[in-house]
C-alpha positions in Angstrom: 27.4 72.8 -1.9 29.3 69.8 -4.1 27.4 66.7 -5.0 30.1 64.7 -5.9 30.5 61.4 -4.3 33.0 60.9 -1.7 34.9 57.6 -3.2 35.8 55.0 -0.8 39.8 54.1 -0.6 39.7 51.6 2.4 37.7 48.6 3.3 37.4 50.5 6.6 35.5 53.2 4.7 32.9 50.4 4.3 32.9 49.9 8.1 32.5 53.5 9.0 29.6 53.4 6.8 28.1 50.5 9.2 29.0 52.1 12.3 27.2 55.4 11.1 23.9 53.3 10.5 24.4 51.9 13.7 24.6 55.2 15.2 21.5 56.2 13.8 19.8 52.9 14.9 21.2 53.9 18.4 23.3 50.7 18.7 26.2 50.7 20.8 29.7 49.2 20.1 31.0 46.4 22.6 26.9 46.2 24.0 24.6 45.8 21.1 27.3 44.8 18.4 30.9 43.8 18.4 33.6 44.7 15.9 36.1 42.2 14.5 39.0 42.8 17.2 36.2 42.5 20.1 34.5 39.5 19.3 33.2 37.9 22.1 34.7 34.3 23.3 31.7 32.5 22.7 31.0 33.6 19.1 35.2 32.8 18.5 34.4 29.2 19.7 31.4 29.3 17.5 33.1 30.2 14.3 36.1 27.5 14.7 33.1 25.3 13.6 34.1 25.4 9.9 37.5 25.5 10.0 37.1 22.4 12.4 34.9 21.0 10.1 36.6 21.0 6.8 39.8 21.6 7.8 40.2 24.6 5.9 42.6 27.7 7.0 40.6 30.1 9.1 39.7 33.4 7.3 39.6 35.7 10.7 36.1 36.9 11.9 33.2 38.5 10.5 33.7 42.8 10.6 30.7 43.1 12.9 28.5 40.7 14.9 25.3 41.1 17.2 24.0 38.7 19.5 21.4 40.1 21.4 18.6 38.5 19.3 17.1 35.1 19.1 19.9 34.2 16.4 23.3 35.9 16.0 24.1 38.1 13.1 27.2 38.1 11.3 28.3 41.2 8.8 31.0 41.0 6.4 32.3 44.1 4.3 34.7 44.2 1.4 35.3 47.7 -0.7 34.0 47.9 -4.1 30.5 47.1 -5.1 32.3 44.1 -7.6 33.3 42.4 -4.5 29.7 42.1 -2.9 29.2 38.4 -4.5 31.0 35.6 -6.3 29.0 33.4 -8.1 28.3 30.8 -11.0 24.7 30.8 -12.5 23.4 32.2 -9.5 25.1 29.5 -7.4 27.3 31.0 -4.5 31.3 29.8 -4.4 32.9 28.8 -1.5 36.5 28.4 -2.8 39.2 29.9 -0.8 39.3 33.0 -2.9 35.8 34.0 -2.9 35.6 33.5 0.9 38.4 35.8 1.3 37.3 38.4 -1.3 33.8 38.6 -1.5 31.4 40.1 1.3 28.3 37.7 0.8 30.9 34.6 0.4 32.4 35.3 3.5 29.6 36.1 5.6 28.0 33.0 4.5 30.9 31.0 5.2 31.2 32.2 9.1 27.3 31.6 9.4 27.3 27.9 8.0 30.6 27.5 10.2 28.8 28.3 13.5 25.9 26.3 12.6 28.7 23.4 11.8 30.1 23.8 15.1 26.8 22.9 16.5 26.5 26.2 19.1 23.8 27.3 16.7 20.8 26.5 14.6 20.5 29.4 12.5 22.1 32.4 11.8 21.5 35.7 9.4 24.4 36.7 7.1 24.7 40.2 5.4 27.2 41.1 3.0 28.0 44.6 2.5 30.2 46.4 -0.2 30.7 49.7 -2.0 32.6 52.3 -3.6 30.8 55.1 -1.7 28.2 56.1 0.5 25.7 56.2 -2.5 26.6 52.7 -3.9 26.6 50.5 -0.9 25.0 47.3 -1.6 23.4 45.1 0.9 22.3 41.3 0.8 20.5 39.4 3.9 20.4 35.9 4.2 18.6 33.3 6.7 21.0 30.6 7.0 19.7 27.2 8.4 22.1 24.6 7.7 26.0 24.2 7.5 25.9 23.0 3.9 26.9 25.0 1.3 23.4 25.6 -0.4 21.7 26.0 3.2 20.6 29.6 2.8 18.0 31.8 1.3 17.9 35.2 0.0 16.0 37.5 1.2 15.3 39.9 -1.3 13.2 42.4 0.2 15.8 43.2 2.8 18.1 46.2 1.6 18.8 47.9 4.4 19.9 47.3 8.0 17.2 48.8 9.9 15.3 45.1 11.2 18.6 45.3 13.7 17.2 48.5 15.7 15.9 46.2 18.8 14.5 43.2 19.5 10.8 44.1 18.6 12.0 44.9 15.0 14.1 41.8 14.9 11.7 39.5 15.6 8.9 40.9 13.0 12.0 40.2 10.6 12.9 37.0 11.7 9.0 35.6 11.7 9.7 36.8 7.9 12.8 35.4 6.9 12.6 31.8 8.2 11.4 28.9 5.8 7.6 28.6 4.9 5.8 25.1 4.7 6.2 25.8 1.1 9.8 26.1 1.0 10.2 23.4 3.2 8.3 21.5 0.8 10.2 23.0 -2.0 13.5 22.2 -0.4 12.3 18.4 0.3 12.1 17.6 -3.3 14.9 19.0 -4.6 17.1 17.4 -1.7 15.3 14.1 -3.0 16.1 14.6 -6.4 19.8 15.8 -5.4 20.2 12.3 -3.0 18.9 10.2 -5.8 21.9 11.7 -8.3 24.3 11.3 -5.2 23.2 7.6 -5.1 23.9 6.8 -8.3 27.3 8.6 -8.4 28.1 6.8 -5.1 27.1 3.4 -6.2 29.2 3.9 -9.1 32.5 5.2 -7.2 32.1 1.9 -4.5 31.9 0.0 -7.6 34.7 0.8 -9.0 36.6 0.4 -5.9 35.0 -3.1 -5.6 33.2 -2.9 -2.8 30.5 -5.7 -2.7 26.8 -4.8 -3.4 25.8 -5.9 0.4 28.9 -4.1 1.8 27.8 -0.6 0.4 25.0 0.4 2.5 26.9 -0.4 5.8 30.1 1.4 4.3 27.9 4.5 4.1 26.2 4.1 7.2 29.1 3.3 9.1 31.1 6.5 7.3 28.2 8.8 8.1 28.4 7.3 11.8 32.0 8.0 12.3 31.5 11.7 10.9 29.5 12.6 13.9 31.1 14.2 16.8 31.4 11.9 19.7 29.1 12.9 22.5 28.3 11.3 25.4 24.8 10.4 27.0 24.8 13.6 29.2 25.4 15.6 26.0 28.9 16.2 26.3 31.1 16.7 23.2 34.2 14.4 23.6 35.9 14.5 20.2 35.0 15.6 17.0 34.0 13.3 14.1 36.2 12.5 11.6 37.0 14.6 8.2 38.7 13.4 5.2 42.0 15.4 6.4 42.2 12.9 9.2 42.9 9.9 6.8 46.5 10.1 5.8 46.9 6.9 4.2 49.3 5.7 6.6 50.1 1.9 5.7 50.2 0.8 9.4 48.0 -1.8 10.9 46.7 0.6 13.8 46.5 3.7 11.6 45.2 3.0 8.4 42.1 4.6 6.8 39.7 1.7 7.5 40.8 0.9 11.2 40.6 4.8 12.1 37.1 5.0 10.7 36.1 1.9 12.6 37.7 3.0 15.8 35.8 6.2 15.5 32.3 4.3 15.1 33.5 2.2 18.6 34.3 5.5 20.4 31.0 6.7 19.4 29.2 3.7 20.3 30.9 3.6 23.5 30.3 7.3 24.7 26.5 6.6 23.8 26.5 3.7 26.4 25.0 1.7 23.9 24.5 -2.0 25.6 27.8 -4.1 24.9 25.8 -6.9 23.0 24.6 -4.6 20.7 28.0 -2.5 20.0 29.5 -6.1 19.3 27.1 -6.7 16.6 27.2 -3.5 14.9 30.6 -3.3 14.9 30.9 -7.0 13.2 28.9 -5.3 10.8 30.8 -2.5 10.5 34.3 -4.2 10.3 33.9 -4.6 6.8 35.2 -1.0 6.6 38.6 -2.2 8.1 39.0 -6.2 7.2 40.4 -5.5 3.5 43.8 -3.7 4.1 44.3 -3.5 0.3 41.6 -0.7 0.3 43.8 1.5 2.5 46.6 1.4 -0.1 47.3 4.8 -1.9 45.6 4.8 -5.3 44.7 7.1 -8.1 41.7 9.1 -8.0 38.3 8.2 -9.4 36.6 11.1 -11.6 33.8 11.3 -9.1 36.2 12.7 -6.1 38.8 14.3 -8.5 37.9 17.7 -7.2 37.6 17.0 -3.5 41.1 15.5 -2.7 44.9 16.6 -3.7 47.1 13.3 -5.0 46.5 9.9 -4.4 43.9 8.6 -1.6 42.9 4.9 -0.4 39.4 3.7 -1.8 38.3 4.0 1.6 39.1 7.8 1.6 37.9 7.9 -1.8 34.3 6.9 -0.6 34.6 8.7 2.9 35.4 12.1 1.0 32.3 11.7 -1.4 30.3 10.8 1.6 31.1 13.7 3.3 30.8 16.4 1.1 28.0 15.5 -0.8 25.7 13.7 2.0 27.2 14.4 5.4 27.3 18.3 5.1 24.1 18.5 3.5 21.7 16.6 5.8 21.3 19.6 7.4 20.4 21.6 4.2 17.3 19.1 3.8 15.6 21.5 6.8 16.2 18.7 9.0 13.2 16.5 7.8 14.3 13.2 9.5 12.3 11.2 6.8 15.2 12.0 4.4 17.8 10.1 6.1 15.1 7.1 5.8 14.8 8.2 1.8 18.5 8.0 1.6 19.5 4.6 3.0 16.2 3.1 0.9 18.1 4.8 -2.1 21.4 2.8 -1.0 19.5 -0.5 -0.4 17.7 -0.5 -3.8 21.0 0.3 -5.6 23.1 -2.1 -3.7 20.5 -5.1 -2.8 18.4 -4.4 -5.8 14.8 -5.4 -4.4 16.0 -6.9 -2.0 13.9 -9.9 -2.4 16.7 -12.4 -3.1 17.8 -11.8 0.6 14.4 -11.5 2.0 14.4 -8.0 2.5 12.0 -5.6 1.4 11.6 -2.3 2.9 8.7 -0.2 2.9 8.9 2.9 0.9 9.2 6.3 2.9 5.7 7.9 1.5 3.8 4.6 3.0 5.6 4.8 6.7 4.8 8.8 6.4 1.1 8.2 5.4 0.8 5.2 8.0 2.2 7.1 10.9 -0.8 9.7 9.8 -3.3 7.3 9.6 -2.9 6.3 13.2 -2.8 10.0 14.5 0.7 9.3 16.3 1.3 12.2 18.5 4.0 13.2 21.3 2.3 10.8 23.6 2.3 7.4 21.5 4.6 4.5 21.8 5.5 3.0 18.6 6.7 -0.4 18.0 7.5 -2.1 14.9 8.3 -5.5 15.1 10.1 -6.0 11.7 12.0 -2.8 11.7 14.3 -3.0 8.9 16.1 0.2 8.2 13.7 1.7 11.2 11.6 4.0 8.2 8.4 3.4 10.5 9.9 4.6 13.8 11.4 7.7 11.6 8.3 8.6 10.2 6.8 8.4 13.3 9.5 10.2 15.8 9.3 13.0 13.0 5.4 13.4 13.8 6.0 13.1 17.6 9.2 15.6 17.5 6.6 18.0 15.5 3.6 17.5 17.9 5.9 18.3 21.0 6.9 21.5 19.3 4.0 22.5 18.6 2.5 22.3 22.0 5.4 23.5 23.9 7.6 25.7 21.7 10.3 24.9 18.8 13.5 24.4 21.0 12.0 25.2 24.3 13.7 23.2 27.6 10.2 21.9 28.0 10.1 20.5 24.1 13.8 19.3 24.1 12.8 17.2 27.7 10.2 15.5 25.6 11.6 14.9 22.7 14.4 13.6 24.5 11.9 11.2 26.2 10.4 10.2 22.6 13.7 8.9 21.3 14.8 7.3 24.5 11.7 5.8 25.4 8.7 5.7 23.1 10.4 4.3 20.2 10.8 0.1 19.9 12.1 -1.6 17.0 12.3 -5.6 16.8 14.9 -6.7 14.3 16.3 -10.5 13.4 18.7 -9.7 10.7 22.0 -8.4 12.4 23.2 -6.0 9.5 19.5 -4.4 8.8 19.8 -3.9 12.7 23.1 -2.0 12.4 21.6 -0.2 9.4 18.0 0.7 11.6 20.4 2.1 14.8 22.4 4.1 12.7 19.8 5.3 10.5 18.0 6.4 14.0 21.3 8.1 15.4 
C-alpha cells in the first residue's frame, strides 16, 4: 500500500475534501449545507452587503454556506497551503487581490459583508486551504461586525466537527462569542484608535479650512448621511451614502455637499421626526453644503491619499476619512453605545477647545457611566437630562437599560427588542437650549 500523498491539482479537490467531511458528519447537500452554485436567495441578498457598502466588485459567493444554526457559517477554499491567509504583521489584508486569492481573507470579506447588509449581527467565517488531504489547514473566526478588524480567531478550533448538529454548534458558539474581558479589551483599544483618528481628522479639516465650530457638525452630519434610510416601521427605503456616491459634479443640485445634506433630510423625514426639529437640525447641517468651494475638485490631502483615486472635493475627502475610519468601525467596537459619546467628546475637545468660551462643558463619559450606575438605572427607569449637551448621560443610561432588558428577556428576542424600542421611544428625555448641541445630541442618539 502506497503512503505517497495524493497531491491536489484543482481547487475542486479541496471542495471534495470538505464534502467528504460533511458526509462523515451526516450533513446533506441542499439541506444542511449549500454549495456556491446553489446558495439560497436570502443569503445571496445578504452577500450583496459588502458590494453595496463599499462599492467594490462582488467576488462571487462562498464555496460553502450553512444557515441552520443560530448564526450563519461561510466557508471559502483555496488550492495550496500558502493560499490560506494574506496578512502583514498579523493584520489581515482586505485589498482586492488578497480577497480574491486567499481563503481566510475571502471568508472574512463575505462575513463582514453579510453583517454590513444589516441582515445578520454575527457570522462564522472559515478559511480552508491545502495541497493534499494531509496538508489541509483550517482557520475559524467569529465575526461580530462589518469593520475590517471586527472578528476574532478561534485558536482552539482546527476541524469542522462542531458543524455536526445544533447541539455541537451551540457548545462551539458559547465558547466563540466575546467574553467580558475581550469586550473590555476592545473598548480600550477602540478608545485609543478613536483618539488617533480624531487627531488626524482634525488636521484634515483644518487643512480644508473647516472652522472649529463646524467640525463636529460635519462629523455628525456625515455619519448620519451614511446610515441607511429606514422608516419608523423599520422598512429600508434607500441605502446610505458611500464615498463613491460623491462624484464631484459641479451643478448646484448635484454637488457633493448638497447630496450629503439631502440624504440627511431623507433620513429625518423617513423617521417622522417633527418638522420643527427637522428644520432646526437641517439649519445646523446646512454648513456642509453652504460653501460651494468645498465641492470643487482639489488635490488629495495625505490623510486620504490611500482612500481615493485622483482629485476629490474637500467634502468628499472628509467624508471618505469618516466613512472608512469611523463609520465602518462603529460595530467593530462591540456595539458599546458609549463609544459614540466618547467619539463626540474627542471631536468637541479638538473642535471647541474646552468649550468654556462658548458656554459648553461636556461631562466626560466615565462620569456619565458612573452616575448611571449609582442611580441603579434599569429597564423600567425613566431618565431625564435638563442640560443634555451631546446626550452623554442619556447614552450611558440607555446602555444600562438595554443591557438589563437583554439580560432578563434574552438577547435579540422579540420581547427584548420590543422593550428596547419602548426604552428608546418613551423612557429617555433630553432638553437642550443650544440648537447646534441639540443637533449633535439627536444625531448621537441615532
